[in-house]
C-alpha positions in Angstrom: 135.9 157.4 59.0 136.3 155.0 56.1 137.8 151.5 56.2 137.7 150.6 52.5 141.5 150.0 52.3 141.2 147.6 55.3 138.3 145.8 53.7 140.1 145.5 50.4 143.0 143.8 52.1 140.9 140.8 53.1 139.2 139.0 50.2 136.3 137.8 52.3 134.7 141.2 52.4 134.9 141.6 48.6 133.2 138.2 48.3 130.4 139.2 50.7 129.9 142.5 49.0 129.7 140.9 45.6 127.3 138.2 46.7 125.0 140.8 48.4 125.0 143.1 45.4 124.1 140.1 43.1 121.2 139.3 45.5 120.1 143.0 45.7 120.4 143.2 49.5 122.3 145.6 51.8 125.2 144.1 53.8 127.3 145.4 56.7 130.1 144.3 58.9 128.9 144.8 62.5 129.7 144.4 66.1 132.8 143.1 67.8 135.0 143.0 64.6 134.4 146.7 63.9 135.0 147.6 67.6 138.3 145.6 67.6 139.4 147.0 64.3 139.1 150.5 65.6 140.9 149.5 68.8 143.6 147.7 66.8 142.8 144.4 68.6 143.2 141.1 66.8 140.0 139.4 65.8 139.2 136.4 63.6 135.4 136.5 64.0 133.4 138.5 61.6 129.7 139.3 61.9 127.8 140.2 58.8 124.2 141.6 58.9 122.2 141.9 55.8 118.7 143.4 55.2 117.3 140.1 54.0 118.2 136.4 54.6 121.5 135.8 56.3 121.3 132.1 55.4 120.8 132.9 51.8 123.7 135.3 51.7 126.0 132.8 53.4 125.1 130.2 50.7 125.7 132.7 48.0 129.1 133.6 49.4 130.1 130.0 49.8 129.3 129.3 46.2 131.8 132.0 45.1 134.8 130.0 46.4 136.8 127.9 44.0 137.0 125.2 46.7 134.2 123.8 48.8 133.6 125.9 51.9 131.4 124.3 54.6 128.5 126.3 55.9 126.6 125.7 59.1 123.0 126.7 59.2 120.9 127.5 62.2 117.4 128.0 60.8 115.8 128.5 64.2 117.9 131.6 64.7 118.1 132.7 61.0 121.9 132.5 61.1 124.7 130.8 59.2 128.4 130.4 59.6 131.2 129.6 57.3 134.9 129.2 57.9 137.4 130.6 55.3 141.1 130.2 56.1 141.5 131.5 59.7 138.3 133.5 59.6 134.9 132.6 61.1 132.1 134.6 59.4 128.6 134.6 60.8 125.7 135.9 58.8 122.3 137.1 60.1 119.4 139.0 58.7 118.7 142.4 60.2 116.0 142.1 62.8 114.1 143.9 65.5 113.4 142.3 68.9 110.9 142.7 71.7 110.9 141.0 75.0 108.5 139.8 77.7 109.4 140.4 81.3 109.7 136.8 82.4 112.0 135.6 79.6 115.2 136.7 77.8 114.0 135.0 74.6 113.0 137.8 72.3 110.1 138.0 69.8 112.0 138.4 66.5 110.9 140.1 63.3 112.6 141.2 60.2 114.0 144.7 60.4 116.3 147.3 59.0 120.0 148.0 59.8 118.7 150.7 62.3 116.5 148.1 64.0 119.4 145.7 64.2 121.7 148.4 65.7 119.0 149.3 68.2 119.0 145.8 69.6 122.7 145.7 70.2 123.9 145.7 73.8 126.4 148.6 73.8 127.2 151.6 71.6 130.7 150.2 70.9 129.1 147.0 69.7 126.5 148.8 67.5 129.1 150.1 65.0 128.7 148.9 61.4 130.8 149.2 58.3 129.0 149.3 55.0 129.8 146.8 52.3 127.5 148.5 49.8 128.7 150.2 46.6 127.4 153.7 47.4 129.2 154.0 50.8 131.6 151.1 50.9 133.9 151.2 54.0 132.0 153.9 55.8 131.3 153.6 59.5 127.6 153.8 60.5 127.5 155.0 64.1 124.0 156.1 65.2 124.7 156.0 69.0 128.1 157.7 69.3 130.1 154.4 69.6 133.2 156.0 68.1 133.2 158.7 70.8 132.6 156.1 73.5 135.6 154.0 72.2 137.7 157.1 72.4 136.5 157.9 75.9 136.8 154.2 76.9 133.2 154.1 78.0 130.7 151.2 78.2 127.2 152.6 77.5 123.9 151.1 76.3 122.5 152.4 73.0 119.0 152.7 74.5 117.9 153.5 78.0 120.0 151.1 80.1 117.1 149.9 82.3 115.3 148.7 79.1 118.5 147.1 77.7 119.2 145.1 80.9 115.6 144.2 81.7 115.1 142.9 78.2 118.2 140.7 78.3 119.8 140.5 81.8 122.9 138.7 80.5 123.9 142.1 79.1 124.7 143.1 82.7 127.4 140.5 82.9 128.6 141.4 79.4 128.9 145.1 80.4 131.3 144.1 83.2 133.1 141.6 81.0 133.8 144.2 78.3 134.9 146.8 80.9 137.3 144.2 82.4 138.6 143.0 79.0 139.1 146.5 77.6 139.9 148.4 80.8 136.9 150.7 80.1 134.7 152.6 82.5 131.0 151.9 82.7 128.9 155.1 82.1 127.2 156.2 85.4 123.6 155.7 84.3 124.5 152.3 82.8 126.2 151.3 86.1 123.2 152.5 88.2 121.0 150.3 86.0 123.2 147.3 86.8 122.4 147.8 90.5 118.7 148.5 89.9 118.1 145.5 87.7 120.6 143.0 89.1 117.8 140.7 90.4 116.9 140.0 86.8 120.0 137.9 86.4 118.0 135.1 88.1 116.2 134.3 84.8 119.6 133.6 83.0 120.9 130.1 82.9 123.9 129.2 85.0 125.8 128.1 81.9 125.4 131.6 80.3 126.4 133.4 83.5 129.5 131.3 84.1 130.6 131.7 80.4 130.7 135.5 81.0 132.3 135.2 84.4 135.1 133.0 83.0 135.8 135.7 80.4 136.1 138.2 83.3 138.5 135.7 85.1 140.6 135.5 81.9 140.8 139.3 81.4 144.1 141.0 81.8 143.3 142.4 85.3 140.4 140.3 86.5 140.2 142.1 89.9 138.6 145.1 88.1 135.7 143.0 86.8 135.1 141.4 90.2 135.1 144.8 91.9 132.4 146.0 89.5 130.4 142.8 90.1 130.7 143.4 93.8 129.8 147.1 93.9 126.7 146.7 91.7 125.5 143.7 93.7 125.7 141.0 91.0 128.5 139.1 92.8 126.4 138.6 95.9 123.8 136.9 93.7 125.9 134.7 91.4 128.9 134.0 93.8 127.8 134.7 97.4 130.8 132.7 98.9 133.2 135.2 97.3 131.2 138.2 98.3 131.2 136.9 101.9 135.0 137.4 102.0 134.6 141.2 101.9 134.9 143.2 105.1 137.2 143.7 108.1 136.1 142.9 111.7 137.8 144.5 114.7 137.7 143.2 118.2 139.7 144.3 121.2 141.7 146.4 118.8 142.7 143.5 116.7 141.6 143.3 113.0 142.0 140.8 110.2 142.7 141.8 106.6 139.9 142.1 104.0 140.0 138.7 102.4 138.0 139.8 99.4 140.6 142.3 98.3 143.4 140.0 99.3 141.9 137.3 97.0 141.6 139.8 94.2 145.3 140.7 94.6 146.2 137.0 94.5 144.1 136.6 91.4 145.9 139.5 89.6 149.3 138.1 90.7 148.3 134.7 89.3 147.0 136.3 86.1 150.5 137.8 85.6 152.0 134.3 85.7 149.5 132.3 83.6 146.5 132.6 81.2 145.3 129.2 82.5 141.7 129.5 83.6 142.0 126.9 86.3 145.2 128.3 87.8 143.2 131.5 88.2 140.2 129.7 89.7 142.6 128.2 92.3 143.5 131.8 93.3 139.9 132.8 93.5 139.0 129.9 95.8 142.2 129.5 97.9 140.7 131.4 100.9 137.0 130.8 100.2 136.5 129.1 103.5 137.9 131.9 105.7 134.4 133.3 106.6 133.1 130.0 108.0 136.4 129.2 109.8 136.9 132.6 111.3 137.4 132.6 115.1 138.6 135.2 117.6 140.9 134.4 120.5 141.8 137.0 123.1 145.5 136.2 122.8 145.9 134.9 119.3 143.5 137.3 117.7 141.7 136.3 114.5 142.3 132.8 113.2 141.1 130.7 110.2 142.3 127.3 111.2 141.5 124.6 108.7 140.3 126.9 106.0 142.3 125.1 103.4 140.7 121.7 104.1 137.2 123.2 104.4 137.8 125.2 101.3 138.7 122.0 99.4 135.5 120.5 100.5 133.6 123.5 99.3 135.1 123.4 95.8 132.8 120.6 94.3 129.7 122.3 95.7 130.6 125.7 94.2 131.6 124.1 90.9 128.3 122.2 90.7 126.1 125.2 91.5 128.0 127.5 89.1 127.9 124.9 86.3 131.7 124.6 86.2 133.1 121.2 85.1 133.1 118.4 87.7 136.1 116.6 86.2 139.9 116.8 86.5 139.8 120.6 86.3 137.7 120.7 89.4 140.0 118.2 91.1 143.0 120.3 90.1 141.5 123.4 91.8 140.5 121.4 94.8 144.0 120.1 95.2 145.6 123.5 95.0 143.1 124.9 97.6 143.9 122.0 99.9 147.6 122.3 99.6 148.2 126.1 99.3 149.5 126.5 102.8 151.9 123.5 102.7 154.8 125.1 100.9 154.6 128.1 103.2 155.3 125.7 106.1 158.5 124.8 104.3 159.8 128.4 104.3 162.4 127.9 107.1 166.1 128.0 107.3 166.2 124.2 107.6 163.9 122.4 105.1 163.7 118.6 105.8 163.8 116.2 102.8 160.8 114.4 104.4 158.6 117.5 104.3 159.6 118.3 100.7 158.9 114.7 99.7 155.4 114.9 101.1 154.6 118.1 99.2 156.0 116.6 95.9 154.0 113.4 96.5 150.7 115.2 97.2 151.1 117.9 94.5 152.3 115.5 91.8 152.4 117.1 88.3 150.7 120.2 89.7 153.6 121.3 91.9 154.5 124.2 89.5 151.0 125.5 89.7 151.0 125.1 93.5 154.2 127.1 93.9 152.8 129.8 91.6 149.8 130.1 93.8 152.0 130.3 96.9 154.0 133.1 95.3 150.8 134.9 94.2 149.5 134.6 97.8 152.3 136.9 99.1 150.4 140.3 99.1 152.0 142.2 102.0 152.5 146.0 101.4 155.9 145.5 103.2 158.3 145.2 100.3 161.1 143.8 102.5 158.8 141.1 103.8 157.6 140.2 100.3 161.2 139.9 99.0 162.1 137.7 102.0 159.2 135.4 101.4 159.9 135.1 97.7 163.6 134.4 98.4 162.6 131.6 100.7 160.3 130.1 98.1 163.3 130.1 95.8 165.1 128.0 98.4 162.1 125.7 98.6 161.9 125.2 94.9 165.6 124.5 94.7 165.2 121.9 97.4 162.3 120.4 95.5 164.4 120.1 92.4 167.1 118.3 94.3 164.8 115.9 96.0 162.8 115.2 92.9 165.9 114.5 90.9 167.0 112.0 93.5 163.8 110.4 94.6 161.5 110.8 91.6 158.3 111.5 93.6 156.3 113.8 91.3 154.4 110.9 89.7 154.9 108.5 92.6 153.7 105.0 92.0 154.2 102.5 94.9 157.1 100.1 93.9 155.2 97.3 95.5 151.6 96.6 94.3 148.7 94.9 95.9 149.0 92.1 93.4 152.7 91.6 94.2 151.9 91.3 97.9 149.1 88.8 97.3 151.3 86.7 95.0 154.3 86.8 97.4 152.4 85.7 100.5 149.7 83.7 98.8 146.9 85.7 100.4 143.5 87.1 99.2 142.5 90.8 99.4 142.6 91.9 103.0 143.5 94.8 105.3 147.1 93.6 105.6 147.8 94.5 101.9 146.8 98.2 102.5 148.8 98.3 105.7 151.9 97.0 103.9 151.6 99.5 101.0 151.0 102.4 103.4 154.1 101.5 105.5 156.3 101.2 102.4 155.0 104.6 101.2 155.7 106.2 104.5 159.2 104.7 104.6 159.9 106.2 101.2 158.5 109.6 102.2 160.5 109.6 105.5 163.7 108.7 103.6 164.1 105.4 105.5 164.4 103.6 102.1 164.9 104.9 98.6 162.1 104.9 96.0 163.5 101.7 94.6 162.0 98.3 93.7 164.6 96.2 95.5 164.5 98.2 98.8 160.8 98.3 98.8 160.6 94.5 98.2 162.9 93.8 101.1 160.8 96.0 103.3 157.7 94.2 102.2 159.2 90.9 103.3 160.1 92.3 106.6 156.7 93.8 107.3 155.0 90.6 106.1 157.1 88.6 108.6 156.2 90.9 111.4 152.5 90.4 110.5 152.9 86.7 110.6 152.7 86.2 106.8 154.8 83.5 105.1 156.4 83.8 101.7 154.6 81.5 99.3 157.0 78.7 98.1 
């Protein structure tokens, strides 16, 4: 297999080949770019390995441009990166690596192309394309990566136990690539995931969550989570989610398997949005069902309050898993807390008051909330699913009507605390909060419109009732 025509179509490869030849070093395209080229997947990241100094080669390539091309150097790692047009090109010298058991940081030495391919995580990522004159464009495939691409197999180039023990992050990467590419994991490689799963404990939380988020963002994320669960990694990195798995039966009454239900909700949400945090809301929407599970002889299994407890669990999970503790966390927390609210609106008669409250609490995130509610419909009964979704259509139409009339999505109280203090000549006190709360409730209940004049009149009336006098 020769890709010389493909290489010739992109000037960057000719520049690298020319610079390497002038320096007298071998150079190769390697890794993910080669894999994606063969799979016909788009890629803008190019990895170049040379038998020599990657930094020196990067400098030489940059010098060949008519315009100044910035190069970033990472001397500690012996790597360099330059950006040319839409391409990011990373350079590294070929190296061999060896590991100590208590660390994933390798002992690095200069090596050959073969040494460099040996250290790669999977056969499909060990493929290289030559940029050298004698075999320009030829694929160098020492581990059968081309065959594994054709068979859609994730397999380690060396013995899988050694590969995963050396660098346990590769276990997460194996599942990530399987999920992204919809590939199978070769049986011996999967067995090693189970055997060496405890080694994941030496990997930083930041590195683990980076791989997990890539699984979450894959086309069908449930596949990656099933692999994580069955090899035992999920129980180590995300025990709360693993705890959702299982069905308990008592007195002939069973509840659904909330793990597989959650995965279906996640896949449903993935069909609607590529947004990572929309998908995390699907993952966490039922996370508190295990601790809230109760059995009642008449009612059967219940999970009362799981939405509120789940919302309280979100910050703890985000903190432990090194996810951001900012507005993204608060967005997920809000959707977990509210995810049952629109379901309560699915009735023939939907009151304006109930709709106002959902709009008020969801704010700008009402679209995401409704997407989560729709994704949460996972019944195998098609008639039931269609009925629920049709009812959600009615709810959303009602929301549009109420929002257009009352403008509650970004609700700001028409009467502020400063206005109350100035009107009645009072200092900060409990009465101010009471007045604001009563005005808000009046608007949500439809007693007054979301209007400055009506709210002001109500403020005067409440103040009079509380014994406050208007400041002259």
